[in-house]
TIMI-2910 file (N, C-alpha, C, CB; in pm, 1 decimal, decimal comma, always signed):
<rs>
+----------+----------+----------+----------+----------+----------+----------+----------+----------+----------+----------+----------+------+
!      n_x !      n_y !      n_z !     ca_x !     ca_y !     ca_z !      c_x !      c_y !      c_z !     cb_x !     cb_y !     cb_z ! resn !
+----------+----------+----------+----------+----------+----------+----------+----------+----------+----------+----------+----------+------+
!    +84,5 !   -117,0 !     +0,0 !     +0,0 !     +0,0 !     +0,0 !    +89,8 !   +124,3 !     +0,0 !    -96,6 !     -0,7 !   +122,5 !  Met !
!    +75,2 !   +216,4 !    -95,9 !   +159,8 !   +334,5 !    -98,9 !   +127,5 !   +426,3 !    +17,6 !   +143,5 !   +408,8 !   -231,1 !  Pro !
!   +230,0 !   +494,5 !    +62,7 !   +212,3 !   +590,5 !   +171,9 !   +189,5 !   +728,0 !   +111,2 !   +335,9 !   +591,4 !   +268,1 !  Ile !
!    +84,9 !   +795,5 !   +156,5 !    +55,2 !   +929,8 !   +107,5 !   +139,2 !  +1033,1 !   +177,9 !    -91,6 !   +962,2 !   +125,1 !  Gly !
!   +160,4 !  +1143,4 !   +112,8 !   +236,7 !  +1252,7 !   +170,8 !   +152,3 !  +1377,9 !   +168,6 !   +369,4 !  +1274,7 !    +95,4 !  Phe !
!   +164,7 !  +1460,4 !   +270,3 !    +91,8 !  +1585,7 !   +274,0 !   +184,6 !  +1694,3 !   +323,3 !    -33,4 !  +1575,1 !   +363,4 !  Phe !
!   +148,3 !  +1816,1 !   +296,6 !   +234,4 !  +1928,2 !   +333,5 !   +157,4 !  +2027,9 !   +417,8 !   +291,3 !  +1996,9 !   +208,5 !  Ala !
!   +212,8 !  +2062,0 !   +531,9 !   +156,4 !  +2165,6 !   +616,2 !   +268,0 !  +2253,3 !   +668,0 !    +75,9 !  +2105,3 !   +732,2 !  Phe !
!   +243,3 !  +2379,9 !   +670,2 !   +333,5 !  +2475,0 !   +732,9 !   +254,4 !  +2532,3 !   +848,8 !   +384,4 !  +2587,9 !   +631,9 !  Ile !
!   +297,7 !  +2505,1 !   +971,7 !   +217,8 !  +2544,2 !  +1087,7 !   +281,9 !  +2659,6 !  +1163,2 !   +198,5 !  +2425,4 !  +1181,1 !  Ala !
!   +197,7 !  +2747,8 !  +1212,8 !   +238,0 !  +2855,5 !  +1302,5 !   +145,5 !  +2847,6 !  +1422,7 !   +231,3 !  +2997,6 !  +1232,2 !  Thr !
!   +171,5 !  +2922,4 !  +1530,1 !    +85,7 !  +2911,1 !  +1647,3 !    -61,3 !  +2944,8 !  +1621,0 !   +137,5 !  +3000,1 !  +1754,6 !  Pro !
!    -91,1 !  +3030,0 !  +1523,1 !   -230,7 !  +3069,1 !  +1503,6 !   -290,5 !  +3026,9 !  +1370,9 !   -242,5 !  +3215,3 !  +1516,3 !  Thr !
!   -208,9 !  +2979,2 !  +1278,7 !   -267,0 !  +2939,8 !  +1150,4 !   -178,5 !  +2837,7 !  +1081,5 !   -287,4 !  +3061,9 !  +1059,9 !  Ser !
!   -235,1 !  +2775,1 !   +979,7 !   -157,8 !  +2680,2 !   +898,7 !   -209,2 !  +2687,0 !   +756,5 !   -167,9 !  +2534,4 !   +954,8 !  Ala !
!   -124,0 !  +2647,5 !   +662,6 !   -160,8 !  +2650,4 !   +521,5 !   -146,2 !  +2509,6 !   +466,2 !    -73,0 !  +2752,2 !   +441,3 !  Val !
!   -251,2 !  +2456,2 !   +409,4 !   -245,0 !  +2323,3 !   +348,3 !   -180,1 !  +2334,4 !   +211,9 !   -386,2 !  +2259,8 !   +336,8 !  Ala !
!   -130,4 !  +2222,2 !   +162,1 !    -54,7 !  +2222,4 !    +38,2 !   -135,6 !  +2268,0 !    -81,7 !     -0,8 !  +2086,6 !    +12,5 !  Ser !
!   -267,9 !  +2259,6 !    -76,8 !   -346,8 !  +2304,2 !   -191,4 !   -404,1 !  +2444,0 !   -168,1 !   -460,0 !  +2205,0 !   -219,6 !  Asp !
!   -341,1 !  +2522,2 !    -80,5 !   -375,3 !  +2661,3 !    -51,4 !   -501,9 !  +2679,0 !    +30,8 !   -389,8 !  +2736,0 !   -178,3 !  Ser !
!   -552,6 !  +2573,0 !    +93,6 !   -664,5 !  +2589,3 !   +185,3 !   -611,7 !  +2648,9 !   +315,0 !   -737,2 !  +2453,6 !   +211,2 !  Leu !
!   -674,8 !  +2754,6 !   +361,0 !   -631,8 !  +2819,0 !   +484,1 !   -725,1 !  +2778,1 !   +597,7 !   -628,9 !  +2973,0 !   +467,9 !  Leu !
!   -669,1 !  +2762,0 !   +715,2 !   -752,8 !  +2740,5 !   +832,0 !   -678,6 !  +2787,5 !   +955,5 !   -793,0 !  +2592,1 !   +845,2 !  Phe !
!   -750,8 !  +2810,8 !  +1063,0 !   -691,0 !  +2853,8 !  +1188,5 !   -694,8 !  +2739,3 !  +1287,3 !   -763,4 !  +2977,4 !  +1245,2 !  Arg !
!   -596,9 !  +2738,2 !  +1377,1 !   -595,8 !  +2638,4 !  +1482,6 !   -666,6 !  +2690,9 !  +1606,7 !   -452,4 !  +2597,6 !  +1516,3 !  Ser !
!   -716,2 !  +2812,7 !  +1602,4 !   -787,4 !  +2872,8 !  +1713,3 !   -919,0 !  +2799,2 !  +1734,5 !   -811,7 !  +3023,0 !  +1688,1 !  Asn !
!   -953,3 !  +2762,6 !  +1860,6 !  -1078,6 !  +2689,7 !  +1883,5 !  -1203,1 !  +2768,8 !  +1845,1 !  -1088,2 !  +2650,1 !  +2027,9 !  Pro !
!  -1195,8 !  +2900,2 !  +1844,3 !  -1311,4 !  +2982,4 !  +1808,3 !  -1305,5 !  +3015,3 !  +1659,5 !  -1315,8 !  +3112,8 !  +1893,1 !  Ala !
!  -1318,1 !  +2913,8 !  +1576,7 !  -1307,4 !  +2931,4 !  +1432,6 !  -1431,4 !  +2999,5 !  +1375,8 !  -1285,6 !  +2796,9 !  +1364,5 !  Leu !
!  -1412,2 !  +3098,2 !  +1288,6 !  -1527,8 !  +3148,8 !  +1215,4 !  -1575,4 !  +3039,5 !  +1119,1 !  -1492,7 !  +3281,2 !  +1138,3 !  Pro !
!  -1703,0 !  +3041,4 !  +1079,1 !  -1756,5 !  +2933,4 !   +993,8 !  -1675,0 !  +2908,4 !   +867,6 !  -1897,8 !  +2965,4 !   +954,4 !  Pro !
!  -1625,7 !  +3012,5 !   +801,7 !  -1549,9 !  +2990,8 !   +677,9 !  -1417,6 !  +2919,4 !   +704,7 !  -1523,4 !  +3124,3 !   +607,8 !  Ser !
!  -1350,6 !  +2954,6 !   +814,8 !  -1224,5 !  +2889,2 !   +849,1 !  -1248,9 !  +2745,2 !   +891,1 !  -1152,4 !  +2965,6 !   +960,9 !  Ala !
!  -1356,9 !  +2720,6 !   +963,6 !  -1388,9 !  +2584,8 !  +1004,9 !  -1415,5 !  +2496,8 !   +883,6 !  -1510,0 !  +2584,3 !  +1098,6 !  Glu !
!  -1484,6 !  +2550,4 !   +785,2 !  -1511,5 !  +2476,8 !   +662,4 !  -1381,5 !  +2444,3 !   +589,7 !  -1604,9 !  +2557,1 !   +571,1 !  Ser !
!  -1290,9 !  +2540,7 !   +581,0 !  -1162,5 !  +2517,9 !   +515,7 !  -1080,3 !  +2414,9 !   +590,8 !  -1084,9 !  +2648,1 !   +504,3 !  Ser !
!  -1086,9 !  +2417,9 !   +724,9 !  -1015,3 !  +2320,6 !   +806,8 !  -1064,9 !  +2180,2 !   +774,4 !  -1033,1 !  +2351,4 !   +957,6 !  Phe !
!  -1196,9 !  +2162,6 !   +766,7 !  -1253,3 !  +2032,0 !   +734,3 !  -1210,2 !  +1987,1 !   +595,8 !  -1405,6 !  +2035,8 !   +743,3 !  Lys !
!  -1202,7 !  +2078,9 !   +501,2 !  -1155,9 !  +2043,8 !   +366,6 !  -1009,8 !  +2001,7 !   +369,2 !  -1174,8 !  +2162,0 !   +270,3 !  Asn !
!   -927,1 !  +2074,3 !   +444,1 !   -785,2 !  +2039,6 !   +453,2 !   -766,6 !  +1902,4 !   +515,1 !   -709,3 !  +2144,4 !   +534,6 !  Ala !
!   -851,4 !  +1867,1 !   +612,5 !   -840,3 !  +1737,3 !   +678,4 !   -866,8 !  +1621,6 !   +582,3 !   -936,7 !  +1730,1 !   +795,3 !  Met !
!   -934,1 !  +1646,7 !   +472,6 !   -959,4 !  +1540,8 !   +373,9 !   -829,6 !  +1488,6 !   +312,6 !  -1051,6 !  +1592,6 !   +263,2 !  Lys !
!   -722,9 !  +1569,9 !   +316,3 !   -595,9 !  +1532,3 !   +255,3 !   -508,0 !  +1450,8 !   +349,5 !   -521,6 !  +1656,0 !   +210,7 !  Phe !
!   -541,6 !  +1446,5 !   +477,0 !   -462,3 !  +1372,8 !   +574,5 !   -529,4 !  +1238,3 !   +596,6 !   -447,9 !  +1451,9 !   +708,8 !  Ile !
!   -449,3 !  +1130,9 !   +578,6 !   -504,6 !   +996,5 !   +588,3 !   -421,9 !   +912,1 !   +685,0 !   -509,6 !   +930,0 !   +449,6 !  Lys !
!   -484,2 !   +805,8 !   +729,9 !   -413,6 !   +708,8 !   +810,9 !   -293,4 !   +658,3 !   +731,0 !   -507,4 !   +591,3 !   +853,1 !  Gln !
!   -181,9 !   +642,9 !   +797,6 !    -54,2 !   +595,5 !   +743,1 !    +21,0 !   +699,8 !   +660,8 !    -78,2 !   +474,9 !   +658,3 !  Tyr !
!    -25,7 !   +824,5 !   +658,3 !    +53,9 !   +931,2 !   +597,2 !   +180,9 !   +952,1 !   +679,3 !    -28,0 !  +1063,9 !   +587,6 !  Asp !
!   +286,1 !   +992,4 !   +611,3 !   +414,2 !  +1021,4 !   +674,8 !   +426,9 !  +1172,6 !   +688,0 !   +533,8 !   +961,3 !   +592,9 !  Val !
!   +479,2 !  +1218,1 !   +801,1 !   +498,1 !  +1361,2 !   +825,5 !   +633,7 !  +1383,4 !   +890,6 !   +384,4 !  +1418,3 !   +914,7 !  Phe !
!   +673,9 !  +1508,3 !   +896,5 !   +797,8 !  +1548,8 !   +962,5 !   +759,7 !  +1626,8 !  +1088,2 !   +889,3 !  +1634,9 !   +866,7 !  Lys !
!   +821,2 !  +1595,3 !  +1199,7 !   +789,1 !  +1657,3 !  +1327,6 !   +839,7 !  +1801,3 !  +1331,9 !   +849,4 !  +1576,1 !  +1443,1 !  Leu !
!   +753,7 !  +1892,9 !  +1373,4 !   +785,7 !  +2036,4 !  +1374,3 !   +849,3 !  +2083,7 !  +1504,8 !   +660,7 !  +2116,2 !  +1348,6 !  Ala !
!   +845,9 !  +2001,9 !  +1610,7 !   +902,8 !  +2043,2 !  +1739,3 !   +945,1 !  +1920,1 !  +1818,3 !   +800,9 !  +2127,8 !  +1820,6 !  Arg !
!  +1032,2 !  +1939,7 !  +1915,6 !  +1069,6 !  +1830,6 !  +2005,5 !   +948,5 !  +1792,9 !  +2090,7 !  +1190,7 !  +1871,1 !  +2095,6 !  Asp !
!   +922,4 !  +1663,9 !  +2103,4 !   +813,9 !  +1614,7 !  +2188,4 !   +867,7 !  +1578,4 !  +2326,8 !   +744,8 !  +1492,3 !  +2123,6 !  Ile !
!   +985,5 !  +1519,0 !  +2329,9 !  +1052,1 !  +1477,2 !  +2453,7 !  +1200,7 !  +1459,5 !  +2420,4 !   +988,8 !  +1343,0 !  +2512,8 !  Asn !
!  +1282,4 !  +1412,3 !  +2513,6 !  +1425,6 !  +1397,1 !  +2483,7 !  +1459,3 !  +1295,3 !  +2374,1 !  +1496,8 !  +1358,1 !  +2607,9 !  Pro !
!  +1368,3 !  +1205,8 !  +2341,5 !  +1393,4 !  +1103,5 !  +2239,3 !  +1330,5 !  +1141,4 !  +2105,4 !  +1339,2 !   +968,1 !  +2285,6 !  Val !
!  +1208,6 !  +1190,4 !  +2106,9 !  +1135,1 !  +1225,6 !  +1984,7 !  +1162,1 !  +1372,6 !  +1955,1 !   +980,2 !  +1198,0 !  +1999,7 !  Ile !
!  +1244,0 !  +1397,8 !  +1852,9 !  +1296,5 !  +1531,7 !  +1826,1 !  +1244,9 !  +1591,7 !  +1695,0 !  +1447,3 !  +1527,2 !  +1823,1 !  Lys !
!  +1247,2 !  +1722,3 !  +1689,4 !  +1210,7 !  +1797,5 !  +1568,5 !  +1284,1 !  +1739,6 !  +1447,2 !  +1244,1 !  +1949,1 !  +1585,3 !  Lys !
!  +1211,5 !  +1725,2 !  +1336,1 !  +1271,5 !  +1675,9 !  +1212,6 !  +1256,1 !  +1526,5 !  +1190,3 !  +1415,0 !  +1709,9 !  +1211,2 !  Gly !
!  +1218,4 !  +1451,3 !  +1295,4 !  +1199,2 !  +1307,1 !  +1278,0 !  +1074,4 !  +1282,2 !  +1194,0 !  +1187,6 !  +1235,4 !  +1415,7 !  Met !
!  +1077,5 !  +1174,3 !  +1116,8 !   +960,0 !  +1135,4 !  +1038,2 !   +872,8 !  +1043,1 !  +1121,3 !  +1001,4 !  +1066,4 !   +905,1 !  Arg !
!   +741,4 !  +1068,8 !  +1115,1 !   +645,6 !   +986,6 !  +1186,4 !   +537,3 !   +938,2 !  +1092,7 !   +584,7 !  +1063,5 !  +1302,4 !  Gly !
!   +453,8 !   +846,7 !  +1142,6 !   +343,3 !   +789,1 !  +1065,8 !   +214,7 !   +809,4 !  +1145,2 !   +367,7 !   +636,8 !  +1035,4 !  Val !
!   +109,0 !   +853,8 !  +1076,8 !    -20,8 !   +868,9 !  +1141,2 !    -85,7 !   +731,4 !  +1153,2 !   -112,0 !   +967,1 !  +1061,6 !  Ile !
!   -115,0 !   +690,9 !  +1276,8 !   -180,2 !   +562,1 !  +1301,0 !   -331,4 !   +576,1 !  +1307,3 !   -128,8 !   +500,2 !  +1430,1 !  Leu !
!   -378,0 !   +679,4 !  +1373,9 !   -521,6 !   +703,0 !  +1390,5 !   -548,9 !   +852,5 !  +1382,4 !   -572,8 !   +645,0 !  +1525,7 !  Glu !
!   -666,3 !   +886,6 !  +1335,1 !   -713,0 !  +1025,2 !  +1337,8 !   -824,9 !  +1028,4 !  +1440,3 !   -761,8 !  +1076,2 !  +1194,4 !  Ile !
!   -795,0 !  +1085,7 !  +1558,1 !   -892,4 !  +1086,1 !  +1667,2 !  -1006,4 !  +1182,9 !  +1641,1 !   -824,6 !  +1121,2 !  +1797,9 !  Trp !
!   -972,7 !  +1300,0 !  +1592,3 !  -1069,9 !  +1401,5 !  +1552,1 !   -994,2 !  +1496,1 !  +1461,1 !  -1134,3 !  +1477,3 !  +1676,8 !  Lys !
!  -1062,9 !  +1583,8 !  +1390,0 !   -991,0 !  +1673,2 !  +1298,5 !   -877,4 !  +1748,4 !  +1370,0 !  -1088,9 !  +1773,9 !  +1235,4 !  Pro !
!   -758,7 !  +1729,0 !  +1319,4 !   -641,8 !  +1798,0 !  +1373,4 !   -572,6 !  +1728,0 !  +1488,8 !   -681,3 !  +1931,8 !  +1417,2 !  Gly !
!   -619,9 !  +1609,7 !  +1531,3 !   -559,6 !  +1535,6 !  +1642,9 !   -532,7 !  +1392,4 !  +1597,5 !   -652,6 !  +1537,5 !  +1769,5 !  Val !
!   -406,9 !  +1347,7 !  +1614,1 !   -363,1 !  +1221,0 !  +1557,2 !   -284,3 !  +1137,8 !  +1657,2 !   -279,5 !  +1245,6 !  +1433,8 !  Phe !
!   -294,6 !  +1006,0 !  +1646,6 !   -207,4 !   +913,4 !  +1717,7 !    -98,9 !   +873,9 !  +1618,1 !   -286,5 !   +786,6 !  +1773,6 !  Glu !
!    +27,6 !   +888,7 !  +1658,0 !   +138,2 !   +867,5 !  +1565,1 !   +245,7 !   +780,0 !  +1628,2 !   +198,1 !  +1001,6 !  +1521,4 !  Val !
!   +334,0 !   +729,5 !  +1543,1 !   +451,4 !   +656,5 !  +1590,1 !   +572,1 !   +700,9 !  +1508,7 !   +430,4 !   +502,2 !  +1579,1 !  Glu !
!   +689,1 !   +674,8 !  +1564,9 !   +816,5 !   +705,4 !  +1499,8 !   +896,5 !   +576,7 !  +1498,1 !   +894,8 !   +821,5 !  +1573,5 !  Phe !
!   +944,3 !   +536,4 !  +1379,3 !  +1008,2 !   +406,2 !  +1362,0 !  +1155,9 !   +423,7 !  +1330,0 !   +938,5 !   +325,8 !  +1250,9 !  Val !
!  +1237,2 !   +341,6 !  +1396,4 !  +1382,4 !   +340,6 !  +1373,8 !  +1415,3 !   +266,2 !  +1245,0 !  +1456,1 !   +275,6 !  +1493,4 !  Lys !
!  +1539,0 !   +278,8 !  +1200,0 !  +1584,4 !   +208,2 !  +1079,3 !  +1574,5 !    +56,4 !  +1093,1 !  +1728,1 !   +246,9 !  +1047,6 !  Asp !
!  +1582,4 !     +5,5 !  +1217,1 !  +1573,4 !   -140,1 !  +1236,7 !  +1428,3 !   -187,8 !  +1252,4 !  +1654,6 !   -181,3 !  +1359,8 !  Asp !
!  +1332,8 !   -100,7 !  +1218,8 !  +1188,8 !   -130,9 !  +1218,0 !  +1128,0 !   -143,7 !  +1357,9 !  +1164,5 !   -258,8 !  +1142,0 !  Ala !
!  +1198,1 !    -97,0 !  +1460,9 !  +1139,8 !    -91,8 !  +1594,6 !  +1098,2 !    +52,5 !  +1623,5 !  +1240,8 !   -144,2 !  +1702,6 !  Thr !
!  +1004,3 !    +67,4 !  +1715,4 !   +954,6 !   +201,4 !  +1747,6 !  +1047,2 !   +273,6 !  +1845,0 !   +813,7 !   +193,0 !  +1806,4 !  Asn !
!  +1057,7 !   +404,1 !  +1825,5 !  +1118,5 !   +486,3 !  +1928,2 !  +1024,1 !   +486,6 !  +2047,6 !  +1146,9 !   +631,7 !  +1876,6 !  Tyr !
!  +1080,4 !   +483,0 !  +2168,1 !  +1000,2 !   +485,7 !  +2289,5 !  +1052,7 !   +591,0 !  +2384,1 !   +999,3 !   +348,9 !  +2357,3 !  Glu !
!   +962,6 !   +642,5 !  +2466,2 !  +1000,1 !   +733,1 !  +2573,7 !   +913,8 !   +700,0 !  +2693,7 !   +984,1 !   +882,7 !  +2531,5 !  Phe !
!   +979,3 !   +663,0 !  +2802,6 !   +911,4 !   +624,7 !  +2926,9 !   +802,7 !   +519,6 !  +2902,2 !   +849,9 !   +748,2 !  +2993,5 !  Glu !
!   +836,2 !   +418,1 !  +2820,6 !   +745,6 !   +307,6 !  +2792,8 !   +636,7 !   +336,6 !  +2690,6 !   +682,4 !   +265,4 !  +2917,7 !  Gly !
!   +635,4 !   +455,9 !  +2638,7 !   +532,7 !   +495,3 !  +2541,3 !   +592,1 !   +492,0 !  +2401,6 !   +476,3 !   +636,8 !  +2573,1 !  Gln !
!   +521,9 !   +424,2 !  +2307,5 !   +572,5 !   +416,3 !  +2170,6 !   +479,8 !   +484,4 !  +2069,8 !   +592,3 !   +271,4 !  +2131,4 !  Ser !
!   +361,6 !   +527,0 !  +2113,1 !   +274,6 !   +607,7 !  +2028,1 !   +245,7 !   +737,6 !  +2101,9 !   +141,7 !   +531,6 !  +1992,2 !  Thr !
!   +217,9 !   +841,5 !  +2024,1 !   +203,0 !   +975,6 !  +2081,2 !    +85,2 !  +1045,5 !  +2015,4 !   +332,9 !  +1058,8 !  +2063,2 !  Phe !
!    +14,1 !  +1125,7 !  +2092,2 !    -96,4 !  +1204,4 !  +2038,8 !    -43,0 !  +1343,2 !  +2004,9 !   -215,6 !  +1212,4 !  +2140,6 !  Thr !
!    -58,0 !  +1382,6 !  +1877,6 !    -10,0 !  +1511,8 !  +1829,8 !   -123,9 !  +1589,5 !  +1765,9 !   +105,3 !  +1493,6 !  +1729,7 !  Leu !
!   -103,1 !  +1719,1 !  +1752,4 !   -197,3 !  +1802,5 !  +1678,2 !   -133,2 !  +1841,9 !  +1545,9 !   -238,1 !  +1928,9 !  +1760,3 !  Thr !
!   -212,9 !  +1897,1 !  +1459,8 !   -164,6 !  +1935,7 !  +1327,7 !    -51,1 !  +2038,1 !  +1336,7 !   -279,3 !  +1992,1 !  +1244,5 !  Ile !
!    -47,9 !  +2116,5 !  +1445,0 !    +58,8 !  +2214,9 !  +1462,7 !   +194,2 !  +2149,1 !  +1487,6 !    +25,1 !  +2307,9 !  +1577,8 !  Gln !
!   +195,2 !  +2022,0 !  +1526,7 !   +319,3 !  +1949,7 !  +1552,7 !   +380,4 !  +1892,5 !  +1425,1 !   +294,3 !  +1837,9 !  +1652,2 !  Asp !
!   +310,5 !  +1905,8 !  +1312,5 !   +353,5 !  +1841,3 !  +1188,3 !   +395,0 !  +1944,5 !  +1085,5 !   +242,0 !  +1753,2 !  +1131,7 !  Met !
!   +488,5 !  +1904,0 !  +1000,3 !   +527,6 !  +1988,0 !   +887,7 !   +550,8 !  +1900,6 !   +766,8 !   +653,8 !  +2070,7 !   +920,4 !  Gln !
!   +579,4 !  +1964,3 !   +656,2 !   +596,4 !  +1893,5 !   +530,0 !   +703,3 !  +1785,9 !   +540,6 !   +631,7 !  +1991,2 !   +419,2 !  Gln !
!   +674,5 !  +1672,4 !   +483,3 !   +771,5 !  +1563,3 !   +472,0 !   +827,4 !  +1567,9 !   +331,6 !   +706,7 !  +1423,2 !   +503,3 !  Asn !
!   +955,7 !  +1599,9 !   +317,2 !  +1016,7 !  +1615,8 !   +185,0 !  +1088,0 !  +1491,3 !   +134,4 !  +1113,3 !  +1728,9 !   +188,2 !  Asn !
!  +1098,6 !  +1387,8 !   +216,1 !  +1170,8 !  +1268,0 !   +170,0 !  +1074,0 !  +1156,9 !   +134,7 !  +1269,4 !  +1219,2 !   +277,1 !  Ser !
!  +1115,6 !  +1068,6 !    +47,3 !  +1028,6 !   +958,7 !     +2,7 !  +1060,7 !   +830,7 !    +73,3 !  +1040,4 !   +938,1 !   -146,3 !  Asn !
+----------+----------+----------+----------+----------+----------+----------+----------+----------+----------+----------+----------+------+
</rs>
């Protein structure tokens, strides 16, 4: 099964999807922004690969590639990070992590 790729550039108050859909990460979204956010979410799928935009803990660092395992709700994902030897990175016994769309950025590698 091919892995899909998506592109997001995130800032604390807004993000831009790769097809120029704009949306805000602010919980008080105006109706037009909320609609655009829902449209942008159509491009993010289970098993998509992304690049981490910030350090999560001492082991999971900015720039690491991760995989979306589950989409809990729009903009919230359960993800994992896999080592070259096909084992998961872990931190304090945890091998999956819940992230928001602001934690993700464009994945440029195949």
